[in-house]
Kinemage of the C-alpha trace (Angstrom):
@kinemage 1
@onewidth
@group {chain A} dominant
@subgroup {mainchain}
@vectorlist {calphas} color= white
{ca unk a 1} P -116.739 -59.365 96.293
{ca unk a 2} L -117.475 -62.285 98.717
{ca unk a 3} L -114.239 -64.387 97.559
{ca unk a 4} L -112.209 -61.536 98.300
{ca unk a 5} L -111.199 -60.563 94.763
{ca unk a 6} L -110.944 -56.968 94.295
{ca unk a 7} L -113.320 -55.174 92.015
{ca unk a 8} L -112.009 -52.766 89.318
{ca unk a 9} L -114.680 -50.912 87.227
{ca unk a 10} L -112.698 -49.648 84.128
{ca unk a 11} L -115.761 -47.979 82.426
{ca unk a 12} L -116.859 -45.153 84.685
{ca unk a 13} L -117.568 -41.362 83.420
{ca unk a 14} L -117.032 -38.120 85.139
{ca unk a 15} L -117.623 -34.432 84.274
{ca unk a 16} L -114.948 -32.869 86.430
{ca unk a 17} L -115.903 -30.181 89.037
{ca unk a 18} L -114.269 -27.179 86.823
{ca unk a 19} L -116.409 -28.225 83.751
{ca unk a 20} L -119.554 -28.213 85.979
{ca unk a 21} L -118.683 -24.961 87.486
{ca unk a 22} L -118.209 -23.447 83.872
{ca unk a 23} L -121.605 -24.904 82.772
{ca unk a 24} L -123.413 -23.250 85.775
{ca unk a 25} L -121.820 -20.107 85.051
{ca unk a 26} L -122.992 -20.108 81.415
{ca unk a 27} L -119.547 -20.646 80.016
{ca unk a 28} L -119.440 -24.319 79.410
{ca unk a 29} L -117.261 -25.905 76.435
{ca unk a 30} L -119.179 -26.054 73.136
{ca unk a 31} L -122.051 -24.430 74.663
{ca unk a 32} L -122.831 -26.830 77.156
{ca unk a 33} L -124.930 -25.582 80.200
{ca unk a 34} L -126.789 -26.560 83.176
{ca unk a 35} L -130.496 -26.432 83.795
{ca unk a 36} L -132.529 -27.058 86.568
{ca unk a 37} L -135.868 -28.723 85.853
{ca unk a 38} L -138.498 -30.459 88.167
{ca unk a 39} L -136.081 -30.054 91.150
{ca unk a 40} L -133.380 -31.853 89.084
{ca unk a 41} L -130.100 -30.384 87.460
{ca unk a 42} L -129.347 -31.459 83.850
{ca unk a 43} L -126.432 -31.272 81.512
{ca unk a 44} L -127.787 -29.810 78.149
{ca unk a 45} L -125.707 -29.946 75.241
{ca unk a 46} L -126.292 -27.257 72.278
{ca unk a 47} L -126.812 -29.877 69.956
{ca unk a 48} L -130.003 -31.619 71.815
{ca unk a 49} L -128.591 -34.128 74.275
{ca unk a 50} L -129.409 -33.919 77.835
{ca unk a 51} L -129.118 -36.126 80.745
{ca unk a 52} L -129.053 -35.597 84.622
{ca unk a 53} L -126.180 -34.382 86.334
{ca unk a 54} L -125.939 -37.064 88.691
{ca unk a 55} L -123.739 -36.364 91.593
{ca unk a 56} L -121.188 -39.090 91.263
{ca unk a 57} L -120.341 -37.285 87.745
{ca unk a 58} L -118.482 -34.571 89.809
{ca unk a 59} L -118.767 -35.129 93.634
{ca unk a 60} L -116.177 -37.178 94.870
{ca unk a 61} L -117.796 -38.307 98.147
{ca unk a 62} L -120.955 -39.193 96.116
{ca unk a 63} L -118.721 -41.138 93.668
{ca unk a 64} L -116.901 -42.831 96.411
{ca unk a 65} L -120.370 -43.690 98.244
{ca unk a 66} L -121.589 -45.462 95.083
{ca unk a 67} L -118.706 -47.205 94.569
{ca unk a 68} L -119.085 -48.827 98.096
{ca unk a 69} L -122.767 -49.252 97.531
{ca unk a 70} L -121.675 -51.215 94.280
{ca unk a 71} L -118.984 -53.104 95.904
{ca unk a 72} L -116.243 -51.465 93.699
{ca unk a 73} L -112.684 -51.113 94.851
{ca unk a 74} L -111.324 -49.030 92.199
{ca unk a 75} L -112.865 -47.064 89.428
{ca unk a 76} L -111.020 -46.032 86.085
{ca unk a 77} L -112.591 -42.569 85.311
{ca unk a 78} L -112.808 -41.147 81.980
{ca unk a 79} L -114.658 -38.028 81.037
{ca unk a 80} L -118.377 -38.036 79.946
{ca unk a 81} L -118.222 -38.966 76.074
{ca unk a 82} L -120.245 -35.885 75.282
{ca unk a 83} L -117.327 -33.672 76.164
{ca unk a 84} L -114.689 -35.357 73.932
{ca unk a 85} L -115.075 -32.228 71.516
{ca unk a 86} L -113.429 -34.080 68.470
{ca unk a 87} L -115.880 -31.897 66.454
{ca unk a 88} L -114.790 -28.459 68.089
{ca unk a 89} L -112.233 -26.030 67.149
{ca unk a 90} L -108.689 -27.210 67.843
{ca unk a 91} L -107.795 -24.394 70.269
{ca unk a 92} L -110.834 -25.116 72.549
{ca unk a 93} L -110.316 -28.818 72.402
{ca unk a 94} L -106.720 -28.380 73.586
{ca unk a 95} L -107.872 -25.943 76.266
{ca unk a 96} L -110.479 -28.315 77.444
{ca unk a 97} L -108.551 -31.307 77.444
{ca unk a 98} L -105.551 -29.780 79.470
{ca unk a 99} L -108.305 -28.422 82.137
{ca unk a 100} L -110.086 -32.017 82.151
{ca unk a 101} L -106.990 -33.788 82.614
{ca unk a 102} L -105.666 -31.640 85.670
{ca unk a 103} L -109.224 -31.829 87.158
{ca unk a 104} L -109.320 -35.631 86.549
{ca unk a 105} L -105.781 -36.146 88.024
{ca unk a 106} L -106.902 -33.835 91.229
{ca unk a 107} L -109.829 -36.185 91.822
{ca unk a 108} L -107.907 -39.341 91.608
{ca unk a 109} L -105.198 -37.852 94.067
{ca unk a 110} L -108.160 -36.767 96.472
{ca unk a 111} L -109.530 -40.299 96.290
{ca unk a 112} L -106.942 -42.179 97.924
{ca unk a 113} L -106.263 -44.681 95.518
{ca unk a 114} L -109.894 -45.296 94.774
{ca unk a 115} L -109.665 -43.904 91.213
{ca unk a 116} L -107.425 -44.012 88.255
{ca unk a 117} L -107.627 -41.543 85.477
{ca unk a 118} L -107.812 -41.657 81.516
{ca unk a 119} L -106.670 -38.655 79.762
{ca unk a 120} L -108.703 -36.742 77.153
{ca unk a 121} L -107.006 -35.673 73.876
{ca unk a 122} L -107.315 -33.116 71.468
{ca unk a 123} L -107.507 -35.595 68.602
{ca unk a 124} L -108.253 -32.998 65.763
{ca unk a 125} L -104.661 -32.028 66.418
{ca unk a 126} L -102.693 -35.055 66.401
{ca unk a 127} L -99.401 -33.609 67.392
{ca unk a 128} L -101.069 -31.854 70.288
{ca unk a 129} L -102.968 -35.125 71.453
{ca unk a 130} L -99.582 -36.596 71.431
{ca unk a 131} L -98.191 -33.857 73.661
{ca unk a 132} L -101.172 -34.145 75.992
{ca unk a 133} L -101.092 -37.726 76.318
{ca unk a 134} L -97.431 -37.529 77.129
{ca unk a 135} L -98.095 -34.754 79.798
{ca unk a 136} L -101.062 -36.700 81.159
{ca unk a 137} L -99.117 -39.989 81.616
{ca unk a 138} L -95.724 -38.323 82.481
{ca unk a 139} L -96.703 -35.504 84.872
{ca unk a 140} L -100.106 -36.154 85.699
{ca unk a 141} L -100.074 -39.788 86.398
{ca unk a 142} L -103.017 -40.722 84.238
{ca unk a 143} L -103.134 -44.275 83.164
{ca unk a 144} L -104.091 -44.052 79.522
{ca unk a 145} L -106.524 -42.033 77.393
{ca unk a 146} L -110.203 -42.384 76.016
{ca unk a 147} L -110.961 -41.422 72.309
{ca unk a 148} L -113.677 -41.460 70.254
{ca unk a 149} L -114.427 -44.532 67.594
{ca unk a 150} L -113.667 -41.723 64.912
{ca unk a 151} L -112.548 -38.187 65.035
{ca unk a 152} L -115.632 -36.542 63.354
{ca unk a 153} L -115.663 -39.335 60.650
{ca unk a 154} L -111.686 -39.631 60.603
{ca unk a 155} L -111.065 -43.151 61.627
{ca unk a 156} L -108.556 -44.189 63.997
{ca unk a 157} L -106.403 -46.424 61.589
{ca unk a 158} L -106.140 -43.356 59.337
{ca unk a 159} L -102.286 -42.040 58.688
{ca unk a 160} L -103.261 -38.792 60.091
{ca unk a 161} L -103.783 -40.368 63.854
{ca unk a 162} L -100.898 -42.865 63.246
{ca unk a 163} L -98.734 -40.560 65.891
{ca unk a 164} L -101.164 -40.714 68.638
{ca unk a 165} L -101.556 -44.746 68.381
{ca unk a 166} L -97.675 -44.829 68.398
{ca unk a 167} L -97.445 -42.589 71.187
{ca unk a 168} L -99.776 -44.654 73.299
{ca unk a 169} L -97.988 -47.649 72.230
{ca unk a 170} L -94.580 -46.107 73.303
{ca unk a 171} L -95.951 -45.080 76.522
{ca unk a 172} L -97.328 -48.672 77.170
{ca unk a 173} L -100.686 -47.423 78.027
{ca unk a 174} L -104.116 -48.479 76.788
{ca unk a 175} L -106.448 -46.464 74.668
{ca unk a 176} L -110.246 -46.883 75.515
{ca unk a 177} L -112.449 -46.012 72.527
{ca unk a 178} L -115.689 -45.078 72.986
{ca unk a 179} L -118.655 -43.889 70.809
{ca unk a 180} L -119.814 -40.300 71.338
{ca unk a 181} L -122.819 -38.010 70.489
{ca unk a 182} L -124.247 -34.856 71.206
{ca unk a 183} L -127.442 -35.207 69.206
{ca unk a 184} L -129.134 -38.021 67.218
{ca unk a 185} L -127.354 -39.948 64.678
{ca unk a 186} L -128.840 -39.542 61.033
{ca unk a 187} L -130.993 -42.399 60.537
{ca unk a 188} L -130.951 -43.195 64.294
{ca unk a 189} L -133.231 -40.745 65.504
{ca unk a 190} L -136.123 -42.905 66.870
{ca unk a 191} L -136.199 -44.965 69.755
{ca unk a 192} L -133.048 -44.103 71.369
{ca unk a 193} L -131.344 -46.076 68.600
{ca unk a 194} L -128.303 -43.701 68.529
{ca unk a 195} L -127.090 -45.494 71.649
{ca unk a 196} L -129.061 -48.510 71.554
{ca unk a 197} L -127.780 -49.649 68.140
{ca unk a 198} L -125.305 -46.940 66.886
{ca unk a 199} L -122.996 -46.919 70.072
{ca unk a 200} L -122.089 -50.722 69.644
{ca unk a 201} L -122.156 -50.583 65.730
{ca unk a 202} L -119.331 -47.807 65.939
{ca unk a 203} L -117.336 -49.789 68.207
{ca unk a 204} L -117.358 -52.603 65.907
{ca unk a 205} L -116.705 -50.497 62.931
{ca unk a 206} L -113.650 -48.948 64.701
{ca unk a 207} L -112.186 -52.381 65.977
{ca unk a 208} L -112.871 -53.700 62.232
{ca unk a 209} L -110.987 -50.852 60.635
{ca unk a 210} L -108.112 -51.383 63.267
{ca unk a 211} L -107.872 -55.089 62.225
{ca unk a 212} L -108.600 -54.718 58.604
{ca unk a 213} L -106.440 -51.655 57.921
{ca unk a 214} L -103.276 -53.312 59.263
{ca unk a 215} L -102.959 -50.653 62.092
{ca unk a 216} L -102.615 -53.569 64.750
{ca unk a 217} L -99.750 -55.078 62.733
{ca unk a 218} L -98.100 -51.521 62.342
{ca unk a 219} L -98.624 -50.631 66.046
{ca unk a 220} L -97.984 -54.508 67.672
{ca unk a 221} L -97.660 -53.234 71.285
{ca unk a 222} L -100.699 -51.024 71.030
{ca unk a 223} L -103.439 -51.982 73.707
{ca unk a 224} L -107.128 -51.098 72.948
{ca unk a 225} L -110.050 -51.615 75.191
{ca unk a 226} L -113.579 -51.875 73.494
{ca unk a 227} L -116.483 -50.979 75.475
{ca unk a 228} L -119.927 -52.439 75.477
{ca unk a 229} L -118.340 -55.824 75.276
{ca unk a 230} L -116.977 -55.207 71.676
{ca unk a 231} L -120.112 -53.913 70.205
{ca unk a 232} L -121.137 -56.444 67.458
{ca unk a 233} L -117.546 -57.436 66.579
{ca unk a 234} L -117.514 -60.641 68.467
{ca unk a 235} L -120.688 -61.745 67.121
{ca unk a 236} L -119.707 -61.196 63.600
{ca unk a 237} L -115.993 -61.986 63.700
{ca unk a 238} L -116.679 -64.838 61.373
{ca unk a 239} L -118.090 -62.509 58.881
{ca unk a 240} L -114.883 -60.699 58.902
{ca unk a 241} L -112.797 -63.781 58.546
{ca unk a 242} L -114.773 -65.012 55.608
{ca unk a 243} L -114.506 -61.678 53.983
{ca unk a 244} L -110.709 -61.951 54.472
{ca unk a 245} L -110.681 -65.142 52.769
{ca unk a 246} L -112.926 -63.987 49.678
{ca unk a 247} L -112.445 -60.266 49.162
{ca unk a 248} L -109.326 -58.701 48.251
{ca unk a 249} L -110.275 -55.418 49.656
{ca unk a 250} L -110.240 -56.947 53.225
{ca unk a 251} L -106.896 -58.092 53.039
{ca unk a 252} L -104.926 -55.507 54.700
{ca unk a 253} L -103.888 -57.455 57.696
{ca unk a 254} L -101.378 -60.168 57.895
{ca unk a 255} L -103.707 -62.728 59.405
{ca unk a 256} L -107.236 -63.564 59.605
{ca unk a 257} L -109.151 -61.050 61.590
{ca unk a 258} L -110.011 -63.473 64.391
{ca unk a 259} L -106.548 -63.707 64.987
{ca unk a 260} L -106.521 -60.094 66.272
{ca unk a 261} L -109.446 -60.625 69.020
{ca unk a 262} L -106.521 -61.272 71.377
{ca unk a 263} L -105.175 -57.587 70.632
{ca unk a 264} L -108.278 -55.983 72.366
{ca unk a 265} L -109.708 -56.115 75.992
{ca unk a 266} L -113.197 -56.090 76.341
{ca unk a 267} L -115.618 -54.723 79.062
{ca unk a 268} L -118.534 -56.965 80.610
{ca unk a 269} L -121.471 -54.253 79.520
{ca unk a 270} L -123.459 -56.905 77.400
{ca unk a 271} L -126.717 -56.882 79.649
{ca unk a 272} L -127.289 -60.588 79.352
{ca unk a 273} L -125.474 -63.464 80.971
{ca unk a 274} L -125.429 -65.485 77.950
{ca unk a 275} L -123.931 -62.873 75.903
{ca unk a 276} L -121.223 -62.149 78.323
{ca unk a 277} L -120.606 -66.170 78.591
{ca unk a 278} L -120.021 -66.102 74.856
{ca unk a 279} L -117.783 -63.354 74.826
{ca unk a 280} L -115.506 -64.834 77.475
{ca unk a 281} L -115.656 -68.204 75.739
{ca unk a 282} L -114.656 -66.544 72.561
{ca unk a 283} L -111.800 -64.407 73.546
{ca unk a 284} L -110.713 -65.749 77.136
{ca unk a 285} L -111.488 -64.763 80.526
{ca unk a 286} L -108.164 -62.873 80.391
{ca unk a 287} L -109.202 -60.262 78.087
{ca unk a 288} L -112.542 -59.455 79.620
{ca unk a 289} L -112.596 -56.506 82.305
{ca unk a 290} L -115.653 -55.292 84.406
{ca unk a 291} L -117.189 -52.034 83.464
{ca unk a 292} L -120.465 -50.395 84.501
{ca unk a 293} L -121.069 -46.883 82.443
{ca unk a 294} L -121.766 -45.417 85.487
{ca unk a 295} L -123.604 -42.879 86.222
{ca unk a 296} L -125.299 -42.775 83.092
{ca unk a 297} L -128.727 -44.504 82.950
{ca unk a 298} L -127.352 -47.221 80.418
{ca unk a 299} L -125.223 -48.413 83.178
{ca unk a 300} L -124.781 -52.070 83.800
{ca unk a 301} L -125.266 -53.572 87.679
{ca unk a 302} L -122.757 -54.251 90.394
{ca unk a 303} L -119.904 -56.710 89.778
{ca unk a 304} L -121.026 -59.717 91.431
{ca unk a 305} L -124.474 -59.613 89.692
{ca unk a 306} L -122.884 -59.346 86.331
{ca unk a 307} L -120.431 -62.198 87.024
{ca unk a 308} L -123.086 -64.205 88.490
{ca unk a 309} L -125.499 -63.543 85.379
{ca unk a 310} L -122.828 -65.250 83.051
{ca unk a 311} L -121.744 -68.044 85.400
{ca unk a 312} L -118.420 -66.948 86.079
{ca unk a 313} L -116.690 -68.199 89.280
{ca unk a 314} L -113.259 -68.968 90.863
{ca unk a 315} L -110.155 -67.741 88.914
{ca unk a 316} L -112.164 -66.556 85.995
{ca unk a 317} L -114.446 -64.304 87.865
{ca unk a 318} L -111.523 -62.697 89.896
{ca unk a 319} L -109.610 -61.888 86.561
{ca unk a 320} L -112.724 -60.451 85.166
{ca unk a 321} L -113.581 -58.550 88.597
{ca unk a 322} L -110.297 -56.993 88.687
{ca unk a 323} L -107.110 -58.635 88.037
{ca unk a 324} L -107.173 -58.240 84.210
{ca unk a 325} L -107.812 -54.335 84.935
{ca unk a 326} L -104.940 -54.104 87.087
{ca unk a 327} L -102.581 -55.573 84.694
{ca unk a 328} L -103.901 -53.364 81.721
{ca unk a 329} L -103.767 -50.121 83.442
{ca unk a 330} L -100.800 -50.774 86.101
{ca unk a 331} L -103.173 -50.595 88.918
{ca unk a 332} L -101.304 -53.482 90.744
{ca unk a 333} L -100.445 -51.387 94.084
{ca unk a 334} L -103.456 -49.004 93.396
{ca unk a 335} L -106.418 -49.281 95.709
{ca unk a 336} L -104.924 -51.774 98.272
């Protein structure tokens, strides 16, 4: 950025080289494969979802060149969500998570401090997920984990998944919660609504459940990053407060829901300056972190463009651009 502030992009995705090689060989996880159509290589999931295999997904030189073009100093990389495999047999999910985490750690090491990695966890086996998170953080140097907003319908606030939340809390690393799909969601098949509407909805539902269930009370030091600017949650937080006041079913948390907004971090992916400005005014600039969602086609723009759109400048702009992310992921010395 022109003012010298470091830019950290917290929401970027990779498909590590080992997965790409497996797909090209016809042995991708969960039946995923690549196909060349019209001179372009595509990732094709057996459930129907497909998207271009853009070089920055797996080619480190292409990733760093894209970061340079966008003015990004450090990128926090997480697995492309269609490969989270929360729906797969547990043994396959465990194997893929280990492979992915080792490959992501290798990419980060080769990038000379430009990348910081998040772990992938076999969430359908909570005990294995805890063990893999401990390994990823303690041995591989990853900075947290990306998990789905649910584990095939099992919400993150469910008692079954409490050990994973407790492990992240104990290790002092954040969880980035991200919607995932490999085919159209029922009722959202038309107009790409599976992504355009259902993704932010699923983020809001996940966050609301973490609040209303009391999970954030039970895990007071757990840090959670909500992608897509928190989805629908910020705009509807008043409705949750009202429900907490008038409905006994919504009183599982110790305080009004709006009091828990400070428990989350939020990326900037709102696509409108007024929407991002509203988020910053609601939760505070110290809780918002720049994210792009590259290299998917639903990515937002470079950091200076995003901050200018929202009218952010000075200390607030520097915080959102990189300082907040450095604190959240322990990156104070990374990329300097």
